[in-house]
Backbone bond lengths (Angstrom), bond angles and torsions (degrees), N, CA, C in turn:
res aa  C-N    CA-C-N  psi(-1)  N-CA   C-N-CA  omega(-1)  CA-C   N-CA-C  phi
1 M - - - 1.463 - - 1.530 109.58 -
2 I 1.309 117.56 139.88 1.448 121.65 178.02 1.535 110.08 -65.80
3 E 1.333 116.67 155.92 1.453 121.13 -175.19 1.518 112.46 -74.93
4 N 1.351 117.01 -44.51 1.464 121.36 -175.84 1.525 111.26 -121.80
5 A 1.329 115.94 131.67 1.468 120.50 174.41 1.511 110.05 -72.74
6 I 1.345 116.58 -33.27 1.473 122.78 176.29 1.525 107.37 -131.76
7 S 1.302 116.13 133.58 1.471 119.89 177.67 1.527 107.75 -145.42
8 A 1.340 116.10 121.42 1.481 120.74 -179.14 1.515 109.21 -141.06
9 E 1.312 114.93 139.62 1.458 122.23 174.53 1.519 109.60 -134.48
10 N 1.330 115.33 143.68 1.453 121.90 177.61 1.534 111.97 51.24
11 L 1.311 115.06 50.42 1.457 121.88 179.64 1.532 109.91 -85.49
12 R 1.323 116.13 123.31 1.449 121.44 -176.38 1.542 111.01 -129.96
13 V 1.334 115.37 129.08 1.477 121.12 173.31 1.510 107.45 -131.03
14 H 1.315 115.72 130.12 1.474 120.92 -179.96 1.505 111.70 -119.20
15 Y 1.324 116.64 126.61 1.450 124.60 171.75 1.533 106.99 -124.32
16 P 1.323 118.04 163.20 1.485 120.19 -178.60 1.533 112.76 -54.51
17 N 1.346 117.26 -36.85 1.469 119.08 -176.05 1.514 113.77 -117.94
18 F 1.333 116.18 13.09 1.480 117.98 -177.75 1.521 110.28 -158.76
19 D 1.329 115.05 140.74 1.459 121.36 175.61 1.528 109.38 -129.61
20 L 1.325 115.32 134.97 1.447 121.39 174.66 1.525 108.91 -107.60
21 F 1.334 116.76 124.26 1.472 122.33 179.21 1.518 107.33 -127.46
22 I 1.317 116.52 105.38 1.465 120.96 178.72 1.540 107.93 -119.01
23 D 1.312 115.02 110.04 1.467 118.26 -178.64 1.526 112.82 -74.08
24 H 1.331 115.91 -34.48 1.463 118.62 -175.78 1.531 108.26 -155.35
25 F 1.347 116.50 131.14 1.455 121.11 -179.98 1.526 108.86 -149.67
26 D 1.340 116.59 117.19 1.458 121.44 -179.98 1.519 110.33 -132.68
27 L 1.327 115.91 141.48 1.457 122.80 167.99 1.511 107.32 -121.59
28 P 1.332 119.05 109.99 1.464 120.88 179.25 1.541 111.86 -62.82
29 C 1.297 116.69 146.17 1.465 120.00 178.65 1.514 110.44 -62.19
30 G 1.321 114.97 140.17 1.454 120.33 177.46 1.515 115.93 88.64
31 Y 1.332 116.39 8.09 1.473 120.05 -175.76 1.526 111.96 -127.05
32 V 1.345 114.46 165.95 1.453 122.74 177.89 1.510 109.93 -113.31
33 M 1.326 116.85 129.55 1.462 121.35 175.95 1.528 109.59 -116.97
34 G 1.333 115.37 127.88 1.449 121.12 172.94 1.513 109.64 -94.84
35 L 1.306 117.67 130.28 1.465 124.55 -177.68 1.532 106.74 -107.00
36 I 1.334 115.57 117.98 1.477 119.06 -176.16 1.530 110.42 -125.25
37 G 1.306 115.34 171.15 1.461 122.95 179.96 1.510 110.22 148.84
38 R 1.324 116.40 161.95 1.441 120.09 179.91 1.522 111.34 -67.06
39 N 1.321 116.75 166.07 1.459 120.22 173.52 1.523 109.64 -56.98
40 G 1.324 117.52 131.56 1.451 121.03 -179.34 1.507 114.48 86.12
41 A 1.333 117.55 4.95 1.473 120.38 -178.80 1.514 112.33 -74.61
42 G 1.339 116.75 -22.38 1.466 119.72 178.29 1.522 114.78 119.57
43 K 1.328 118.33 10.65 1.457 120.65 -177.29 1.520 112.77 -62.39
44 T 1.336 115.80 -51.24 1.463 120.15 179.57 1.539 111.06 -65.73
45 T 1.319 116.49 -38.93 1.481 119.66 178.63 1.523 110.66 -62.71
46 L 1.314 117.48 -40.62 1.465 119.93 178.19 1.512 110.70 -63.72
47 I 1.325 116.96 -45.48 1.459 119.62 178.95 1.520 111.33 -60.54
48 E 1.329 117.01 -44.37 1.465 120.24 178.84 1.532 111.54 -63.76
49 A 1.342 116.20 -37.33 1.461 119.47 178.26 1.526 111.43 -64.66
50 L 1.343 116.51 -41.06 1.446 120.27 178.06 1.527 111.51 -64.18
51 L 1.326 115.99 -31.33 1.458 121.34 179.62 1.528 112.56 -87.74
52 D 1.331 116.35 4.19 1.462 121.99 177.22 1.524 111.91 64.50
53 S 1.362 116.52 34.93 1.456 119.72 179.83 1.526 111.75 -114.97
54 T 1.343 116.74 21.02 1.454 121.59 173.80 1.535 107.59 -133.48
55 P 1.336 117.35 164.88 1.475 119.20 175.42 1.519 111.32 -75.40
56 A 1.352 115.45 61.83 1.458 119.59 -175.19 1.526 111.53 -88.19
57 R 1.316 114.61 150.07 1.458 120.99 171.55 1.525 106.70 -118.83
58 A 1.310 116.04 127.68 1.450 120.29 -178.94 1.522 109.88 -140.90
59 Q 1.300 115.27 132.46 1.457 120.35 174.48 1.526 110.00 -68.99
60 H 1.322 115.18 -31.13 1.464 120.10 -176.13 1.516 108.29 -154.88
61 C 1.314 118.55 119.17 1.455 122.23 176.82 1.520 108.93 -151.07
62 K 1.335 116.22 117.59 1.451 120.90 -177.51 1.521 109.95 -134.16
63 L 1.337 115.97 142.68 1.433 123.65 170.01 1.511 107.40 -116.38
64 L 1.325 116.77 125.59 1.462 122.65 -178.70 1.524 110.65 56.36
65 G 1.307 115.87 35.76 1.469 121.07 176.31 1.529 113.85 79.37
66 M 1.336 118.26 7.55 1.460 120.97 -176.34 1.534 109.92 -128.87
67 Q 1.339 115.38 152.24 1.469 121.19 176.07 1.527 109.36 -90.90
68 M 1.345 115.26 134.79 1.457 120.14 -175.09 1.522 112.82 -59.23
69 D 1.327 117.63 -41.08 1.457 119.47 -175.40 1.531 112.98 -69.20
70 Q 1.331 116.92 -16.09 1.451 120.93 -178.84 1.543 112.93 -108.14
71 N 1.339 116.09 -20.14 1.474 119.23 -173.75 1.522 110.85 -138.63
72 E 1.328 117.77 42.51 1.457 121.42 -171.74 1.549 111.54 -58.16
73 R 1.308 118.02 -48.03 1.460 119.59 -176.74 1.527 111.38 -65.10
74 Q 1.329 117.20 -43.93 1.466 120.75 178.77 1.515 111.72 -59.14
75 I 1.338 114.76 -44.14 1.483 118.99 -178.91 1.513 110.28 -66.05
76 K 1.327 118.51 -48.32 1.469 120.93 -174.82 1.520 111.52 -65.70
77 N 1.335 118.34 -27.35 1.453 120.60 175.78 1.535 111.68 -67.80
78 Q 1.338 117.27 -22.07 1.458 121.44 -177.63 1.524 113.01 -113.68
79 L 1.338 115.29 11.75 1.464 121.55 -174.29 1.524 110.52 -122.18
80 G 1.339 115.48 130.00 1.462 120.98 173.67 1.524 109.32 -112.15
81 V 1.334 116.46 129.03 1.465 120.96 -176.11 1.539 109.11 -124.53
82 V 1.311 116.12 131.96 1.475 121.58 175.64 1.525 107.05 -129.35
83 S 1.338 116.17 117.11 1.469 121.26 -178.01 1.513 108.15 -161.78
84 D 1.339 116.95 150.52 1.446 117.88 176.44 1.525 112.28 -73.14
85 R 1.338 117.09 -6.36 1.445 120.67 174.56 1.544 111.27 -85.22
86 F 1.334 116.01 -15.20 1.455 121.43 -179.25 1.530 107.75 -123.97
87 V 1.343 116.44 74.50 1.459 121.51 -173.71 1.524 110.87 -103.67
88 F 1.315 115.13 159.48 1.465 121.26 177.56 1.541 109.17 -81.47
89 P 1.321 118.32 156.72 1.463 120.68 174.71 1.514 111.49 -58.61
90 D 1.319 117.64 138.11 1.465 121.40 -176.39 1.531 112.38 -59.48
91 S 1.333 117.01 -29.70 1.472 120.34 -176.48 1.520 113.97 -80.59
92 Y 1.339 117.04 -11.16 1.469 120.95 -176.25 1.525 110.95 -81.72
93 H 1.317 117.36 130.53 1.460 120.66 169.13 1.528 109.31 -97.00
94 A 1.311 116.09 178.33 1.471 120.17 -172.75 1.520 112.64 -58.95
95 M 1.317 117.13 -40.68 1.469 120.09 -178.26 1.542 111.31 -70.30
96 K 1.323 115.32 -37.00 1.464 118.39 179.18 1.513 110.41 -68.94
97 L 1.306 117.35 -35.06 1.478 120.88 175.47 1.517 109.94 -59.33
98 M 1.321 115.46 -45.86 1.455 120.30 -179.32 1.531 111.21 -62.15
99 R 1.338 116.81 -43.58 1.462 120.20 -177.16 1.513 113.43 -73.52
100 R 1.326 117.37 -37.66 1.457 121.30 -174.15 1.521 113.71 -89.79
101 I 1.334 117.63 -39.12 1.459 120.50 -173.79 1.523 112.30 -105.08
102 G 1.333 117.47 -31.79 1.443 121.08 179.52 1.530 114.75 -51.19
103 P 1.355 118.93 -43.57 1.461 120.23 -178.16 1.516 114.76 -62.94
104 F 1.333 118.82 -13.55 1.467 120.20 176.96 1.548 111.15 -70.75
105 Y 1.314 116.91 -15.10 1.465 120.74 -178.75 1.528 110.37 -107.11
106 D 1.305 116.22 132.48 1.469 120.63 -176.03 1.532 112.49 -63.87
107 Q 1.326 117.61 -29.92 1.467 119.82 -173.57 1.533 112.15 -115.96
108 F 1.333 118.03 26.84 1.445 117.27 -179.33 1.519 110.46 -62.81
109 D 1.337 115.57 127.34 1.479 122.97 -172.09 1.526 109.92 -107.98
110 E 1.345 115.92 99.25 1.467 119.91 -177.26 1.526 111.70 -65.72
111 V 1.310 117.57 -32.65 1.457 120.33 179.54 1.541 110.15 -66.07
112 L 1.328 116.81 -45.77 1.462 120.83 176.73 1.515 111.11 -63.16
113 Y 1.318 116.96 -40.73 1.470 122.38 -179.71 1.535 109.69 -58.15
114 H 1.348 117.02 -49.90 1.452 120.80 -179.67 1.528 111.26 -65.13
115 K 1.330 116.09 -37.58 1.462 120.08 -179.88 1.522 111.27 -62.29
116 L 1.347 116.87 -42.88 1.459 120.89 -178.61 1.542 110.39 -73.50
117 L 1.322 117.52 -36.68 1.465 119.13 176.18 1.521 110.91 -60.11
118 N 1.333 116.66 -43.65 1.446 121.38 179.30 1.531 111.13 -65.98
119 R 1.326 115.50 -41.12 1.476 119.75 -178.25 1.517 110.83 -60.52
120 F 1.327 117.12 -39.80 1.461 120.55 -176.01 1.550 112.15 -100.53
121 R 1.331 114.60 11.68 1.462 121.22 171.46 1.531 113.49 54.40
122 L 1.314 115.38 41.07 1.473 119.86 179.08 1.528 109.25 -87.92
123 P 1.334 117.37 134.61 1.469 120.48 179.39 1.512 112.31 -67.05
124 L 1.317 116.74 139.34 1.455 121.62 -175.15 1.538 112.20 -80.39
125 G 1.344 117.14 -29.75 1.450 118.57 -172.29 1.517 114.18 -109.28
126 K 1.327 117.87 5.04 1.480 120.61 -177.83 1.525 109.79 -84.92
127 P 1.337 119.17 130.85 1.475 121.43 -179.27 1.531 111.30 -61.78
128 F 1.321 115.01 144.95 1.463 121.83 -178.37 1.527 111.02 -56.44
129 G 1.330 117.74 -36.98 1.458 122.16 -177.47 1.512 112.98 -66.15
130 E 1.326 118.89 -16.85 1.455 122.58 179.42 1.528 112.58 -98.33
131 F 1.315 116.49 0.26 1.454 121.08 178.78 1.535 110.05 -73.96
132 S 1.325 115.59 151.72 1.467 121.18 170.74 1.517 108.22 -72.95
133 A 1.345 116.36 169.45 1.466 120.40 179.45 1.522 110.86 -59.20
134 G 1.323 116.92 -42.46 1.454 120.08 179.39 1.508 113.32 -64.84
135 M 1.320 116.29 -41.36 1.479 120.63 178.69 1.505 110.98 -64.84
136 K 1.335 117.34 -38.69 1.470 119.68 179.14 1.514 111.56 -63.53
137 V 1.333 116.65 -42.35 1.472 120.19 179.62 1.519 109.99 -65.13
138 K 1.325 117.32 -44.35 1.460 120.54 -179.17 1.527 110.31 -61.80
139 L 1.327 117.25 -46.63 1.477 119.16 -178.97 1.520 110.55 -64.31
140 S 1.325 117.17 -39.62 1.478 120.09 179.19 1.522 110.86 -62.54
141 I 1.339 117.17 -43.02 1.468 119.78 179.94 1.533 109.65 -69.79
142 I 1.315 117.41 -41.23 1.477 119.82 179.14 1.521 110.86 -60.60
143 F 1.337 116.94 -44.22 1.460 119.60 178.83 1.517 111.25 -62.63
144 A 1.344 115.96 -43.14 1.469 119.66 179.87 1.531 111.07 -63.37
145 L 1.318 117.51 -40.80 1.473 120.53 -179.48 1.511 112.35 -68.93
146 S 1.323 116.86 -25.93 1.460 120.61 -172.66 1.521 114.10 -73.27
147 H 1.323 117.89 -9.79 1.477 116.90 173.23 1.540 111.22 -105.71
148 H 1.333 114.94 19.85 1.471 122.53 172.57 1.521 112.84 55.51
149 P 1.336 118.06 58.79 1.479 119.87 178.96 1.534 110.76 -73.16
150 K 1.322 115.19 159.10 1.450 121.01 172.10 1.527 111.06 -99.51
151 L 1.313 115.82 -22.09 1.466 121.23 179.77 1.519 108.45 -129.08
152 M 1.341 116.24 129.61 1.452 122.86 173.86 1.514 109.16 -113.12
153 I 1.338 116.82 133.49 1.464 122.87 175.41 1.513 108.00 -125.44
154 L 1.320 116.35 119.54 1.461 120.98 -173.96 1.518 110.18 -128.64
155 D 1.339 116.32 132.98 1.456 122.31 178.75 1.518 108.68 -104.41
156 E 1.322 116.56 108.81 1.481 123.46 178.96 1.544 112.13 51.76
157 P 1.325 118.17 56.35 1.460 119.44 -176.41 1.511 114.14 -66.93
158 T 1.340 118.93 -23.64 1.460 120.15 -177.45 1.520 112.82 -106.30
159 A 1.319 118.62 7.14 1.467 121.27 -179.62 1.531 109.58 -62.67
160 N 1.322 115.90 135.68 1.461 123.49 175.20 1.527 114.19 64.71
161 L 1.318 117.09 18.85 1.463 120.47 178.13 1.523 109.61 -94.96
162 D 1.309 115.99 146.55 1.477 120.62 173.75 1.537 107.53 -72.31
163 P 1.335 117.48 162.24 1.473 120.26 -176.25 1.526 114.22 -55.59
164 V 1.325 118.21 -38.58 1.469 119.95 -178.77 1.517 109.48 -68.06
165 S 1.329 118.78 -45.75 1.466 121.55 179.47 1.528 110.71 -64.04
166 R 1.339 116.96 -38.21 1.467 119.69 179.33 1.531 109.83 -62.66
167 R 1.305 116.21 -43.29 1.477 119.86 -179.85 1.533 110.12 -63.74
168 E 1.322 117.32 -42.06 1.467 119.61 179.89 1.518 111.98 -63.82
169 V 1.327 116.39 -40.18 1.480 119.89 178.25 1.510 110.32 -65.05
170 L 1.312 118.52 -45.34 1.469 121.37 -179.54 1.518 110.94 -65.52
171 D 1.313 118.17 -36.65 1.458 121.09 176.62 1.524 110.63 -62.07
172 L 1.311 116.35 -40.95 1.473 121.83 178.97 1.519 110.80 -63.34
173 L 1.330 116.53 -42.71 1.450 120.38 179.21 1.532 111.13 -69.47
174 Y 1.326 116.67 -36.30 1.441 120.75 177.04 1.543 110.94 -61.80
175 E 1.328 116.20 -42.40 1.465 120.59 178.24 1.532 110.57 -64.01
176 F 1.317 117.26 -39.62 1.450 121.51 176.86 1.524 111.55 -56.34
177 M 1.337 115.80 -38.31 1.457 120.43 -176.00 1.516 114.12 -81.19
178 Q 1.313 118.72 4.37 1.460 119.87 178.28 1.524 113.05 -74.43
179 Q 1.310 117.78 -13.32 1.456 121.05 173.52 1.523 108.16 -91.87
180 E 1.327 116.60 130.18 1.462 120.58 -169.83 1.518 114.53 -67.47
181 D 1.347 118.50 -18.26 1.482 119.80 178.50 1.522 111.59 -95.04
182 H 1.307 118.20 9.22 1.476 121.01 177.40 1.521 111.02 -93.84
183 S 1.328 115.84 144.92 1.461 122.92 -178.61 1.516 109.56 -136.30
184 L 1.339 116.10 152.93 1.459 120.53 -173.68 1.525 110.45 -144.14
185 L 1.328 116.05 128.40 1.469 122.68 170.51 1.522 107.64 -119.14
186 F 1.335 116.55 127.40 1.455 118.32 177.10 1.520 110.57 -144.07
187 S 1.326 115.44 142.60 1.468 121.02 176.09 1.515 108.09 -95.15
188 T 1.326 115.40 150.74 1.470 119.58 -177.40 1.516 110.04 -162.02
189 H 1.331 115.73 156.10 1.461 122.15 168.83 1.524 110.60 -107.01
190 N 1.319 115.67 -4.50 1.468 120.58 -174.17 1.510 110.07 -101.85
191 T 1.342 116.49 110.60 1.462 119.42 -178.34 1.533 112.46 -67.15
192 A 1.325 117.14 -19.71 1.473 119.64 176.58 1.517 110.25 -64.07
193 D 1.345 117.19 -32.37 1.465 120.86 175.27 1.518 110.65 -61.14
194 L 1.337 115.75 -42.57 1.462 120.80 -179.66 1.521 109.86 -65.31
195 D 1.322 116.40 -40.93 1.471 120.34 179.55 1.508 111.43 -57.60
196 K 1.326 116.79 -39.14 1.467 120.58 -172.92 1.519 113.46 -77.67
197 I 1.356 119.12 -42.28 1.463 116.75 -169.69 1.525 115.48 -134.05
198 A 1.328 120.28 -7.96 1.461 120.28 -173.86 1.543 112.45 -79.16
199 D 1.316 115.57 140.21 1.467 122.36 170.31 1.520 111.14 -98.29
200 Y 1.340 114.86 -36.34 1.462 121.77 179.90 1.523 109.16 -125.84
201 V 1.321 115.05 153.34 1.478 121.48 177.18 1.513 108.11 -129.37
202 T 1.340 116.45 127.70 1.472 121.45 175.50 1.525 108.01 -122.43
203 C 1.317 116.20 128.07 1.476 121.68 -177.57 1.531 108.18 -110.13
204 L 1.325 116.21 127.61 1.461 121.27 175.60 1.523 110.05 -102.85
205 E 1.328 115.92 146.34 1.456 122.22 175.82 1.505 108.55 -145.77
206 N 1.342 116.72 120.44 1.457 121.62 177.76 1.526 112.59 52.85
207 G 1.332 116.44 40.45 1.449 120.24 174.88 1.515 115.26 82.34
208 H 1.318 117.86 6.55 1.469 122.51 179.67 1.531 109.40 -124.57
209 V 1.335 115.72 156.87 1.458 120.61 172.77 1.522 108.59 -76.97
210 K 1.316 116.61 114.50 1.463 121.28 177.45 1.521 110.70 -77.22
211 F 1.318 116.47 -44.31 1.462 120.44 172.12 1.530 108.51 -160.10
212 S 1.309 115.30 155.98 1.449 121.82 176.26 1.522 107.04 -146.20
213 A 1.329 117.66 125.28 1.461 120.48 -176.94 1.530 109.34 -159.56
214 S 1.297 116.08 163.65 1.465 119.52 173.56 1.515 107.93 -69.74
215 K 1.325 115.09 146.92 1.470 119.33 178.32 1.534 111.02 -59.24
216 E 1.318 115.73 -36.41 1.471 120.61 179.73 1.513 111.52 -60.93
217 I 1.363 116.60 -43.00 1.469 119.98 -179.97 1.535 109.94 -66.83
218 L 1.321 116.65 -41.42 1.472 120.52 177.94 1.532 110.39 -57.01
219 M 1.333 115.37 -48.89 1.459 119.51 -176.57 1.527 112.13 -67.56
220 E 1.328 117.20 -32.13 1.462 120.08 179.85 1.525 111.59 -73.45
221 N 1.319 116.67 -33.59 1.467 120.34 -173.87 1.529 113.97 -92.84
222 W 1.310 116.82 -43.72 1.472 119.24 -178.28 1.523 108.78 -88.55
223 Q 1.327 116.10 102.61 1.456 121.32 -178.01 1.535 110.73 -139.48
224 H 1.336 113.72 154.39 1.464 118.87 172.88 1.527 109.07 -70.02
225 F 1.337 115.77 148.81 1.449 118.98 175.96 1.530 109.21 -132.46
226 R 1.315 113.89 158.20 1.458 122.09 174.20 1.525 107.35 -147.77
227 C 1.324 116.23 130.53 1.466 119.00 -179.49 1.527 110.01 -136.46
228 E 1.312 115.06 156.31 1.439 122.63 174.17 1.526 109.62 -90.67
229 G 1.303 117.67 137.73 1.457 120.61 -178.69 1.525 111.59 72.21
230 K 1.337 116.24 -148.94 1.447 121.50 -175.73 1.546 111.07 -75.97
231 I 1.343 114.56 154.02 1.465 120.15 174.29 1.530 107.79 -68.90
232 P 1.334 119.32 129.39 1.481 120.67 178.96 1.508 111.45 -53.77
233 K 1.312 116.71 138.09 1.457 122.76 -177.04 1.528 111.42 -56.53
234 E 1.315 116.15 -39.69 1.473 121.60 -178.96 1.519 112.55 -62.90
235 M 1.291 117.14 -19.26 1.458 123.03 -173.64 1.522 114.36 -99.40
236 K 1.328 117.22 -18.91 1.457 121.68 -169.33 1.524 113.94 -57.29
237 A 1.317 117.58 -34.90 1.471 120.13 -177.59 1.514 112.33 -69.36
238 F 1.333 117.29 -13.30 1.472 121.64 -174.66 1.515 113.02 -115.31
239 V 1.331 116.90 21.20 1.452 122.91 -176.85 1.512 110.94 -107.92
240 L 1.332 116.98 135.77 1.464 121.92 176.92 1.524 109.39 -113.77
241 K 1.330 115.21 133.43 1.452 123.08 172.57 1.539 113.77 43.64
242 P 1.320 118.36 55.82 1.468 118.74 179.65 1.519 111.49 -64.54
243 K 1.332 115.05 143.05 1.479 120.75 179.45 1.530 108.08 -124.46
244 P 1.332 116.54 137.00 1.478 118.82 177.94 1.520 110.92 -71.18
245 T 1.323 115.01 144.62 1.468 122.25 172.39 1.525 107.71 -115.13
246 E 1.307 117.45 -176.75 1.462 120.21 -179.18 1.531 110.88 -64.41
247 T 1.350 115.65 -29.26 1.491 117.77 -174.90 1.527 113.66 -122.72
248 G 1.331 117.85 -0.18 1.458 119.83 -177.98 1.501 113.89 179.03
249 W 1.346 116.48 -128.23 1.459 120.34 -174.39 1.542 110.03 -140.64
250 E 1.349 115.37 156.40 1.445 121.88 173.13 1.521 109.47 -145.31
251 G 1.327 116.32 160.71 1.470 120.46 -179.51 1.512 109.33 167.15
252 M 1.350 115.31 -156.58 1.461 121.91 179.05 1.524 109.08 -110.84
253 C 1.329 115.49 139.62 1.461 121.87 176.54 1.496 109.23 -116.19
254 T 1.331 117.65 138.44 1.474 122.54 -177.55 1.507 114.24 -94.37
255 H 1.326 118.70 -8.43 1.476 122.35 -176.58 1.533 111.54 -136.41
256 A 1.323 115.33 45.48 1.472 119.62 -174.86 1.528 112.21 -58.97
257 A 1.335 117.65 -36.37 1.467 121.11 -174.77 1.520 112.39 -58.28
258 Q 1.330 117.19 -35.09 1.470 120.03 -176.98 1.526 113.15 -95.70
259 L 1.334 116.72 3.14 1.464 120.03 -176.29 1.529 112.82 -119.46
260 R 1.305 116.88 15.79 1.468 119.47 -174.63 1.523 112.96 -72.17
261 H 1.312 116.85 -11.32 1.475 119.07 176.98 1.525 112.12 -77.31
262 L 1.338 116.57 -11.32 1.467 119.83 -178.23 1.546 110.44 -80.98
263 P 1.314 117.49 158.16 1.469 122.29 178.58 1.533 111.22 -75.97
264 V 1.313 115.67 64.38 1.468 122.84 -175.05 1.520 108.04 -134.73
265 V 1.320 117.49 142.79 1.463 122.48 175.68 1.529 108.60 -96.27
266 F 1.327 116.54 121.22 1.461 121.31 177.18 1.516 109.54 -107.02
267 T 1.323 116.24 140.73 1.471 122.04 176.38 1.537 108.37 -132.81
268 P 1.336 118.48 145.13 1.451 120.54 -176.48 1.522 112.50 -61.71
269 A 1.336 114.76 144.62 1.463 121.91 172.79 1.519 108.31 -103.26
270 T 1.312 117.36 155.00 1.458 120.34 173.62 1.519 109.30 -78.16
271 L 1.324 116.34 161.54 1.450 119.71 176.61 1.527 111.35 -61.63
272 E 1.326 116.09 -36.07 1.472 118.66 178.53 1.522 110.62 -62.36
273 E 1.334 117.47 -41.16 1.474 120.67 178.42 1.529 110.05 -66.94
274 I 1.319 117.54 -37.00 1.461 120.43 178.18 1.512 111.21 -65.93
275 M 1.351 116.38 -42.94 1.464 120.82 -179.55 1.548 110.47 -63.99
276 L 1.337 116.18 -41.98 1.462 119.11 177.81 1.509 111.47 -64.92
277 A 1.318 116.77 -35.12 1.470 120.58 179.62 1.518 110.92 -67.52
278 Q 1.341 117.74 -25.79 1.468 120.78 179.92 1.524 111.23 -62.53
279 D 1.330 116.66 -25.10 1.468 119.47 177.88 1.519 112.50 -74.62
280 L 1.315 116.43 -13.90 1.461 120.40 179.73 1.509 112.68 -87.19
281 T 1.310 117.01 -39.43 1.448 121.86 -179.92 1.509 108.76 -168.03
282 Y 1.314 116.45 171.80 1.456 119.90 176.97 1.512 109.34 -145.84
283 E 1.322 117.26 120.25 1.457 122.09 175.23 1.532 106.96 -111.27
284 E 1.289 117.14 141.42 1.470 120.31 178.08 1.507 110.79 -60.10
285 L 1.327 116.43 125.34 1.462 119.98 -177.50 1.517 110.95 -72.25
């Protein structure tokens, strides 16, 4: 099995009002990466660059160990993409999608397609343009899964979904990841999505990678702290927005894992709290 499902170095995209500069970006095979950042940070641009749908320049960019310009058909047969930039024709219903677009994939599985349509109670004859936002996302993911991809790339798959639809979509992606050679990259604004299925988290800011780390490392290092008396000198460089308490101090610590020997009480932070803290400062993990 190849080492990385996605591998890119020196990725550059230039637009009149925006530039994307990614020095290094990898997604190991068999893992899920959540891509986060504010609106306009470059998440969609990065995804489009990886899919070779922008005027990108890259010294090295491979999907599933192959370069898109040399192995487009092989890659697309093993790649599932869900994005509002890659939508189905409004007039197509589920059966027409299967008949017209399914044959473009060598391994399109009509049995699996029907099984998933029935599972999620999607109408077979209703035009795509008349679907709700949640139905469109579900059908897009179902269609992508039905040609047995090894890599899924999704741009905001849970945006604007109600809680039930969001859970159903995440369950479907979780099931996809039960095969060890499957990999998933998805962008999101919802940290609950990261909590449920992400192994790695990459944050973009103004077209650059602000940080990239395993979720486990983030959770181990970024933690709330509370101490009696003064904040230990060894810890001060890793403290965010400390607040005085009746007997000492409390706040967020960025390197809790290496400071547990200190007389300080650490408690886990949520991913949402960690992401919000990233706007205050950033220390190399």
